[in-house]
Every structure is written in structure tokens, then in C-alpha cells.
C-alpha positions as CSV (number, residue, x, y, z in Angstrom):
1,X,-116.3,-74.8,-145.9
2,X,-118.6,-73.9,-142.7
3,X,-120.6,-77.0,-141.3
4,X,-123.7,-75.3,-140.4
5,X,-125.3,-78.6,-139.4
6,X,-122.3,-79.5,-136.8
7,X,-122.5,-75.6,-135.6
8,X,-126.3,-76.0,-135.2
9,X,-125.9,-79.6,-133.2
10,X,-123.2,-78.2,-130.9
11,X,-125.4,-75.3,-130.0
12,X,-128.5,-77.3,-129.6
13,X,-126.8,-79.9,-127.5
14,X,-125.3,-77.4,-125.1
15,X,-128.7,-75.6,-124.3
16,X,-130.6,-76.4,-121.0
17,X,-133.1,-79.2,-121.1
18,X,-136.8,-77.5,-121.4
19,X,-138.6,-80.4,-120.7
20,X,-140.7,-80.4,-117.2
21,X,-138.2,-82.2,-115.5
22,X,-135.3,-80.8,-116.9
23,X,-133.1,-83.9,-117.8
24,X,-133.5,-87.0,-120.4
25,X,-135.5,-90.1,-119.0
26,X,-132.9,-92.5,-117.9
27,X,-134.6,-95.4,-120.0
28,X,-134.1,-93.5,-123.1
29,X,-130.6,-92.0,-122.3
30,X,-128.4,-94.4,-123.8
31,X,-130.3,-94.0,-127.0
32,X,-130.2,-90.2,-127.0
33,X,-126.4,-90.5,-126.3
34,X,-126.0,-93.1,-129.2
35,X,-127.6,-91.0,-131.9
36,X,-126.2,-87.8,-130.6
37,X,-122.6,-89.7,-130.9
38,X,-123.3,-89.6,-134.8
39,X,-122.1,-86.7,-136.8
40,X,-125.1,-86.7,-139.1
41,X,-128.0,-86.7,-136.4
42,X,-129.0,-85.4,-133.2
43,X,-132.1,-85.4,-130.9
44,X,-134.2,-82.4,-130.2
45,X,-136.6,-84.0,-128.0
46,X,-137.1,-87.5,-126.4
47,X,-139.5,-89.3,-124.0
48,X,-139.0,-93.0,-122.9
49,X,-142.9,-93.3,-122.5
50,X,-144.8,-92.6,-119.4
51,X,-148.2,-93.1,-117.8
52,X,-150.1,-89.9,-116.9
53,X,-153.4,-88.6,-115.2
54,X,-154.4,-85.2,-116.8
55,X,-157.4,-82.8,-115.8
56,X,-158.5,-81.6,-119.1
57,X,-159.6,-77.8,-118.8
58,X,-160.7,-77.7,-122.5
59,X,-160.1,-79.5,-125.8
60,X,-157.1,-77.8,-126.4
61,X,-153.9,-80.3,-126.5
62,X,-151.7,-78.5,-123.6
63,X,-154.7,-76.9,-121.5
64,X,-154.6,-79.4,-118.7
65,X,-153.4,-80.3,-115.3
66,X,-150.8,-82.9,-114.5
67,X,-152.1,-84.8,-111.7
68,X,-149.7,-88.0,-112.0
69,X,-146.8,-88.9,-114.2
70,X,-144.4,-91.6,-114.4
71,X,-141.8,-93.0,-116.7
72,X,-142.1,-96.6,-115.7
73,X,-144.5,-99.4,-114.8
74,X,-147.2,-98.2,-112.0
75,X,-149.0,-99.5,-109.1
76,X,-152.9,-99.2,-108.5
77,X,-152.2,-97.2,-105.0
78,X,-150.2,-94.6,-106.9
79,X,-153.2,-93.9,-109.1
80,X,-155.7,-94.2,-106.3
81,X,-153.7,-91.7,-104.0
82,X,-153.2,-89.2,-106.9
83,X,-156.9,-89.3,-107.6
84,X,-157.8,-89.2,-103.8
85,X,-155.5,-86.1,-103.2
86,X,-156.7,-84.4,-106.5
87,X,-160.6,-84.9,-105.7
88,X,-160.4,-82.8,-102.6
89,X,-160.4,-79.9,-104.8
90,X,-163.5,-81.0,-106.1
91,X,-162.6,-82.0,-109.6
92,X,-164.8,-80.3,-112.3
93,X,-163.5,-81.5,-115.4
94,X,-162.7,-84.7,-117.4
95,X,-159.8,-86.8,-115.8
96,X,-157.8,-89.0,-118.7
97,X,-155.5,-92.0,-118.1
98,X,-153.0,-92.1,-120.7
99,X,-150.0,-94.5,-121.5
100,X,-147.9,-93.1,-124.0
101,X,-145.1,-94.8,-126.0
102,X,-141.4,-93.7,-126.7
103,X,-141.1,-90.6,-128.8
104,X,-138.0,-89.2,-130.5
105,X,-137.5,-86.4,-132.6
106,X,-134.3,-86.1,-134.6
107,X,-132.6,-83.6,-136.6
108,X,-130.7,-85.1,-139.6
109,X,-128.0,-83.5,-141.7
110,X,-129.6,-84.7,-145.2
111,X,-131.8,-87.2,-146.9
112,X,-129.4,-90.0,-146.8
113,X,-129.1,-89.8,-143.1
114,X,-132.8,-89.3,-142.6
115,X,-133.4,-92.5,-144.6
116,X,-130.8,-94.4,-142.8
117,X,-132.5,-93.7,-139.4
118,X,-135.7,-94.2,-140.6
119,X,-135.0,-97.7,-142.3
120,X,-133.5,-98.4,-138.8
121,X,-136.5,-97.1,-136.8
122,X,-139.1,-99.0,-139.1
123,X,-137.6,-102.5,-138.3
124,X,-138.9,-101.7,-134.6
125,X,-141.8,-99.0,-134.7
126,X,-144.3,-98.3,-137.5
127,X,-144.8,-94.9,-136.8
128,X,-141.4,-93.1,-138.0
129,X,-141.4,-90.5,-140.8
130,X,-140.1,-87.1,-141.9
131,X,-141.9,-84.2,-140.3
132,X,-140.1,-81.1,-141.7
133,X,-137.3,-80.2,-144.2
134,X,-135.3,-76.9,-144.1
135,X,-132.1,-76.3,-146.2
136,X,-130.0,-77.2,-143.3
137,X,-131.8,-80.5,-141.6
138,X,-134.5,-82.8,-142.1
139,X,-136.5,-83.4,-139.0
140,X,-137.8,-87.0,-138.1
141,X,-140.1,-88.4,-135.4
142,X,-140.0,-92.0,-134.3
143,X,-143.2,-93.0,-131.9
144,X,-143.7,-96.3,-130.3
145,X,-147.0,-98.3,-131.1
146,X,-148.0,-99.0,-127.6
147,X,-150.5,-96.7,-126.2
148,X,-153.8,-96.5,-124.0
149,X,-155.7,-93.6,-123.4
150,X,-159.2,-93.1,-121.9
151,X,-161.5,-91.0,-119.7
152,X,-161.9,-92.1,-116.2
153,X,-163.7,-89.4,-114.8
154,X,-166.2,-86.4,-115.7
155,X,-168.4,-84.3,-113.6
156,X,-171.1,-87.2,-113.2
157,X,-169.0,-90.5,-113.2
158,X,-165.7,-92.1,-111.9
159,X,-164.4,-95.1,-113.0
160,X,-164.6,-98.0,-110.5
161,X,-161.6,-99.6,-109.0
162,X,-161.9,-102.7,-111.0
163,X,-161.5,-100.7,-114.3
164,X,-158.8,-98.8,-113.3
165,X,-157.0,-101.8,-112.1
166,X,-157.6,-103.4,-115.6
167,X,-156.1,-100.2,-117.2
168,X,-153.1,-100.2,-115.1
169,X,-152.6,-103.9,-116.0
170,X,-152.8,-103.1,-119.8
171,X,-150.7,-99.9,-119.5
172,X,-147.9,-101.8,-117.8
173,X,-148.0,-104.5,-120.3
174,X,-147.6,-101.8,-123.0
175,X,-144.9,-100.2,-121.1
176,X,-142.9,-103.6,-120.9
177,X,-143.6,-104.1,-124.7
178,X,-142.3,-100.5,-125.2
179,X,-139.3,-100.9,-123.1
180,X,-138.5,-104.2,-125.1
181,X,-138.9,-102.7,-128.3
182,X,-136.3,-99.6,-127.2
183,X,-134.0,-102.0,-126.1
184,X,-134.2,-103.6,-129.6
185,X,-133.9,-100.4,-131.3
186,X,-130.8,-99.4,-129.3
187,X,-128.7,-102.6,-130.3
188,X,-129.9,-102.0,-133.9
189,X,-128.7,-98.1,-133.7
190,X,-125.4,-99.1,-132.4
191,X,-124.6,-101.6,-135.3
192,X,-126.1,-100.0,-138.2
193,X,-126.5,-96.0,-137.6
């Protein structure tokens, strides 16, 4: 009998990475590799978490300019220098500071495989669930809990240095917690998946 899931997995994992960077984040690569080594699941997208500055051109999610992006803890000067360089162009739109958690999208062969991975995920992350079901696979999404997002500039105001330093402190604390949870998740996957 032909194994459609195995063929789809093989074809998907051979494709070129379509992310902006073109490769898997180093801090999530071991998790991705571990999941992809199992016969009943494979990752379709992943992010270890990141801290970004975005200029929002409209209310649409992807209608933005990326001013700064880093997949690890940050320093004040990185944000300050990015804003300074960007503001030379006379920023007219809102600028948002966002610290985003780990996110994984995983295709599972069947409901048993999806439930097993969801059970493992929910030991660490509250936000894990099924986001799609087809004849050949079940898609699940796993998202970390630690996040922060706020506006830091608009046409008529810019957050002061003290406030931005506080945001960076909280974002870095969240990032560190996100990394701890990701490491615990990897250990459980290795034992139980």
C-alpha cells in the first residue's frame, strides 16, 4: 500500500526553506530535527522566537517594513541604532516593538500522532491545538506563552529611552523563559514522541 504521508513528508522536507532567512533558527533546529526524525510527523514551519521592530503601513498583518529582527536577547543600542537609522527616512507610520515566542506548525499522520504530540506540547505550552484536518494529515500549531507587543512610535510621539529600556528588559526575560521551555520541550520529545 502506498504511504501518501511519507511521500508528502519527503517532498516537503526536500523543499527550499521559504523563510526570510532561508534556514531554520539555530535555537529550534534540534527540536525540528527531532520531530522530523519521527515517521508520523514533520514540521512545516518554525521560529525559535524573536524580537522585532516593525513599521506598520496599515492594519493588515503583513503590510509592514521590518526595521529590526533578532532571534535572541537584545541590547538597548541595537534598538536605538535601528530606530535612529530608520528615522532618517522621516517615519510616518506606527512602529511596534514585539517579542514573539516559539512557534511550530507540524503535520501529523493521523489523530493518534497529533494527540500524542499535543499531549507532550501541553506539558510545556498552553497554546497547542489542531488547526487543520485533511484526508492525509492533521496540522497542529504549538505557540509559546511569553510575548510582548506595544507601539513605541507614531506620527506625533516616540517612546522615551527609559520606557524602551524597560521593554527590552521584559522582552529579554520572556525570551530567556521561552528558551528554557523550548529546552524542556526538546527533552520530553526525545523521551516520549
